[in-house]
C-alpha positions in Angstrom: 161.3 81.4 81.3 160.4 78.3 83.3 160.4 74.8 81.7 156.7 74.5 82.1 156.1 77.9 80.3 158.5 76.9 77.5 156.6 73.6 77.2 153.3 75.4 77.0 154.7 77.7 74.2 156.0 74.8 72.2 152.7 72.9 72.5 150.7 75.9 71.5 152.8 76.6 68.4 152.8 73.0 67.5 156.6 72.6 67.8 156.0 69.5 69.8 152.8 67.5 70.2 151.5 64.6 72.4 149.4 62.1 70.4 146.5 62.1 72.9 143.6 61.6 70.5 145.4 59.0 68.4 145.9 56.9 71.5 142.3 57.0 72.7 142.1 53.3 73.2 144.8 53.5 75.9 142.8 56.1 77.8 139.5 54.3 77.3 141.1 51.1 78.7 142.5 52.9 81.8 139.1 54.6 82.5 137.3 51.2 82.0 139.5 49.7 84.7 138.7 52.5 87.1 135.0 52.3 86.3 134.9 48.6 86.8 136.6 48.9 90.2 134.2 51.7 91.2 131.1 49.9 90.1 132.2 46.6 91.8 132.8 48.5 95.1 129.4 50.1 94.8 127.8 46.7 94.1 129.5 44.8 96.9 130.4 47.3 99.6 127.8 50.0 98.8 127.9 53.5 100.3 128.1 54.4 104.0 125.2 56.8 104.2 125.2 59.2 107.1 122.4 59.7 109.6 121.0 62.5 107.4 120.0 59.9 104.8 119.2 56.8 106.9 117.7 58.5 110.0 118.8 57.9 113.6 119.9 59.5 116.8 123.2 61.4 117.4 124.7 62.0 120.8 127.6 64.4 121.3 129.4 64.2 124.6 132.1 66.8 125.3 134.9 65.1 127.2 138.7 65.1 127.2 139.0 61.7 129.0 136.1 59.6 127.7 137.2 56.8 125.3 135.3 55.1 122.4 135.2 51.9 124.4 133.7 53.6 127.4 131.0 55.2 125.3 130.3 51.9 123.6 129.8 50.2 126.9 127.5 53.0 128.1 125.3 52.7 125.1 125.1 48.9 125.6 124.2 49.4 129.2 121.3 51.6 128.1 119.8 48.7 126.1 120.8 49.7 122.6 121.8 46.3 121.2 119.9 46.0 118.0 122.6 47.5 116.0 126.3 48.3 116.6 126.5 52.1 117.2 129.0 54.2 115.3 131.2 56.0 117.8 134.0 58.4 116.8 136.2 61.1 118.3 135.8 64.6 116.8 137.2 68.0 117.7 134.3 70.2 118.7 134.0 73.9 119.3 135.0 73.6 122.9 137.5 70.7 122.6 137.3 67.0 122.2 133.9 65.3 121.7 132.6 61.8 121.6 130.0 61.4 118.8 127.6 58.4 119.1 125.3 57.5 116.2 122.6 54.9 116.7 119.4 53.8 115.1 116.4 56.1 115.5 115.3 56.0 119.2 112.3 57.4 121.0 112.4 60.2 123.5 112.5 57.9 126.5 115.3 55.7 125.1 117.2 58.7 123.9 117.1 60.2 127.4 118.3 56.9 128.9 121.3 56.7 126.5 122.2 60.3 127.2 122.1 59.8 131.0 124.2 56.6 130.6 126.8 58.5 128.5 126.9 61.4 130.9 127.6 59.1 133.8 130.2 57.0 132.1 132.1 60.0 130.7 131.8 62.0 133.9 130.0 64.8 132.0 127.0 66.9 133.1 123.8 65.6 131.5 122.9 69.1 130.2 126.1 69.1 128.2 125.2 66.0 126.3 123.6 67.0 122.9 120.9 64.8 121.4 119.8 65.1 117.8 117.1 62.9 116.3 116.8 62.8 112.5 113.9 61.0 110.8 114.4 59.0 107.6 111.9 61.2 105.8 114.3 64.2 106.0 117.0 62.1 104.3 114.6 61.1 101.5 113.8 64.7 100.9 117.5 65.6 100.7 118.1 62.7 98.2 115.1 63.8 96.1 116.4 67.4 96.0 119.9 66.3 95.1 118.7 64.1 92.2 116.4 67.0 91.0 119.4 69.4 91.0 121.5 66.9 89.1 118.9 66.4 86.4 118.3 70.1 86.0 122.1 70.7 85.8 122.6 68.0 83.1 119.7 69.4 81.1 121.2 72.9 81.1 124.6 71.5 80.2 123.1 69.7 77.1 121.2 72.8 76.1 124.1 75.2 76.5 126.6 73.0 74.7 124.2 72.2 71.9 123.6 75.9 71.3 127.1 77.3 71.8 128.9 74.4 70.1 127.1 71.3 68.8 125.2 68.3 70.1 128.2 66.0 69.7 130.2 68.1 72.1 127.2 67.9 74.5 127.3 64.1 74.3 131.1 64.0 74.9 130.8 66.3 77.9 128.1 64.1 79.4 130.2 61.0 79.0 133.1 62.8 80.8 130.7 64.0 83.6 129.3 60.4 84.1 132.9 59.2 84.1 133.8 61.7 86.9 130.8 61.0 89.1 131.0 57.2 89.0 134.7 57.2 89.9 134.3 59.8 92.7 131.3 57.9 94.2 133.3 54.6 93.8 136.2 56.0 95.8 133.8 57.0 98.5 132.6 53.4 98.6 136.2 52.0 98.6 137.5 54.2 101.5 134.2 53.9 103.5 133.8 57.6 104.0 130.3 58.6 105.3 128.0 60.1 102.7 126.5 63.4 104.0 124.8 66.4 102.4 128.3 67.9 102.3 129.4 65.0 100.0 126.4 65.7 97.7 127.4 69.4 97.5 131.0 68.3 96.7 129.8 66.0 93.9 127.7 68.8 92.3 130.6 71.2 92.6 133.0 68.9 90.7 130.5 68.6 87.9 130.8 72.3 87.3 134.6 72.2 87.5 134.9 69.3 85.1 132.5 71.0 82.7 134.5 74.2 82.9 137.7 72.5 81.9 135.9 70.6 79.1 134.4 73.7 77.7 137.8 75.4 77.5 139.2 72.5 75.4 136.1 72.4 73.2 136.3 76.1 72.6 139.8 75.7 71.2 138.7 72.7 69.2 136.0 74.8 67.6 138.5 77.5 66.8 141.0 75.0 65.2 138.3 73.3 63.1 136.6 76.4 61.7 136.8 76.0 57.9 138.7 72.8 58.2 136.7 70.9 55.5 137.7 73.5 52.9 141.3 72.3 52.9 143.1 69.0 53.0 146.0 69.6 55.4 144.6 68.2 58.7 141.9 65.8 59.8 139.4 66.6 62.5 141.2 64.3 65.0 144.5 66.1 64.4 142.9 69.5 64.8 141.3 68.3 68.1 144.6 66.9 69.3 146.3 70.2 68.6 143.6 71.9 70.7 144.2 69.6 73.6 148.0 70.2 73.4 147.4 74.0 73.3 145.3 73.9 76.4 147.3 71.1 78.2 149.5 73.3 80.4 146.6 75.6 81.2 144.6 72.6 82.5 147.6 71.4 84.5 148.1 74.8 86.1 144.4 75.3 86.9 144.2 71.8 88.5 147.3 72.3 90.7 145.9 75.7 91.9 142.6 74.0 92.6 144.0 70.9 94.3 146.4 72.7 96.7 143.7 74.4 98.9 141.4 71.4 98.6 144.3 69.1 99.8 144.9 71.5 102.7 141.1 71.3 103.5 141.2 67.5 103.3 144.4 66.7 105.2 144.7 69.6 107.6 141.1 70.4 108.2 139.9 66.8 108.5 142.8 65.0 110.1 144.6 67.7 112.1 141.6 69.8 113.1 139.2 66.8 113.1 136.4 68.5 111.3 134.4 65.7 109.8 132.2 67.9 107.6 135.4 69.2 105.9 136.5 65.7 105.2 133.3 64.8 103.5 133.4 67.8 101.3 137.1 67.9 100.6 137.3 64.2 99.5 134.7 64.8 96.8 136.4 68.0 95.6 139.9 66.5 95.6 139.0 63.3 93.7 136.6 65.2 91.4 139.1 67.9 90.4 141.8 65.3 89.6 139.5 63.0 87.7 137.7 65.9 86.0 141.0 67.2 84.6 141.9 63.8 83.3 138.5 63.3 81.6 138.6 66.7 79.9 141.8 65.9 78.2 141.8 62.1 77.8 138.1 61.2 77.5 135.9 64.1 76.3 138.0 65.2 73.4 138.8 61.7 72.0 135.0 60.8 72.3 134.2 64.0 70.4 136.8 63.1 67.7 135.3 59.6 67.4 131.8 61.0 66.9 133.0 63.7 64.4 135.1 61.3 62.3 131.9 59.3 61.5 130.4 62.2 59.6 130.6 61.9 55.8 132.3 65.3 55.4 135.0 64.3 57.9 135.5 60.9 56.2 135.9 62.8 52.9 138.4 65.2 54.6 140.3 62.2 56.0 140.5 60.7 52.6 141.8 63.9 51.0 144.4 64.4 53.7 145.6 60.9 53.3 145.8 61.2 49.5 147.6 64.5 49.7 150.2 63.1 52.0 150.6 60.0 49.9 151.1 62.1 46.8 153.8 64.2 48.5 155.5 61.1 49.9 155.1 62.6 53.4 155.3 59.7 55.8 155.9 61.8 58.9 152.2 62.7 59.4 150.7 61.5 62.6 147.5 61.9 64.4 148.9 64.6 66.6 148.8 67.3 63.9 150.5 70.7 64.2 149.6 74.2 63.3 151.5 77.4 62.9 151.0 80.3 65.2 149.0 82.2 62.6 146.5 79.3 62.3 147.8 77.7 59.0 148.2 74.0 59.2 151.5 72.3 58.9 153.0 68.9 59.2 152.6 66.9 62.4 155.6 67.0 64.8 155.6 64.3 67.5 157.3 64.7 70.8 160.9 63.7 70.7 161.1 63.6 66.9 162.0 66.3 64.4 160.9 65.6 60.8 163.7 65.3 58.3 164.6 68.5 56.7 163.0 70.7 59.4 165.0 73.2 61.3 164.4 74.1 64.9 163.3 77.7 63.9 160.0 78.1 62.3 159.4 80.1 59.1 159.9 79.8 55.3 162.8 77.7 54.2 165.6 78.6 51.7 165.0 82.3 51.9 167.6 84.3 49.8 170.0 86.3 51.8 169.4 90.0 51.8 172.3 92.1 50.4 173.5 95.0 52.4 172.7 98.4 50.8 175.5 100.0 48.9 177.3 102.8 50.6 176.9 106.2 49.2 180.0 107.9 47.9 180.9 111.4 48.9 179.6 112.7 45.6 176.2 111.4 46.2 176.6 108.5 43.7 176.3 104.9 44.7 
């Protein structure tokens, strides 16, 4: 059995436990720093919206020898000086292309720029592709994206409220907002162009983040069923146990998801030069990583904070504290533990074994069984 599998088994049985929910302030502080950086970048740098959102003219020149500086000079010679054009090298279907993005130009000016590029790059004029996109199309795309986001969030709240409870819906929304802001902030920091593919990527990571959160919440619901009838474990401890039981699963799922996306980002974008893949893959890569983090370190602690404010959970917390104080049990921690059959037990923190507890689980001080007496040849014992 691999070490990761052994760790997963130990976490699920409660043999070891990471105090994730108990240290929520640490995770909140780390997320606050990331959110401040993301919001500051959005406020000062903004987003680099593509031509699909801002409108403009795009010229594609297939050429193996033309350089960016040559294309820039050709555009300037054609009289486009109101704004610095965006000129990049991309790998097209037939080889290397020069892509020139300018402000929206009329038909006559577009024809002039295309002719100047064809002459400067020594390319037939018929091979120069010209695409003109109006700003109204970008506004329509933005409106549809926002509509899709609102509908998605409404369905999320409805589903989680019905299948679980409204507090879980709030915690999931907090995690989703956390993921979206950080992902968009990274787009702003690195200066990647925001295209419709980027919007698709952001909507995709919302679904992935929600999937991981629902898996954890389902285990929380299972661990907390009938919890208030006893006095062995608080809600935070039961939620922390659920996080530990699904931790290895979340790690494995994230790694499996990140590997092909990383290939898409680094191989497809930088080796093959496919710009659309880069826009989509960056959102997916950042979103999957941040979504896994928020499902474990943000969504569940927020849920525990909301639940611990309920009168019944406050009463449960008081009973658990009084029971441990009466037993003189000072080893209880916020991590909590639970036997494999679902019965609650004392908390066991990582790297620490409570005094008087053996490595093997099960009842202590069991009497030794005597071997059965051998029968004599006469049939008597």
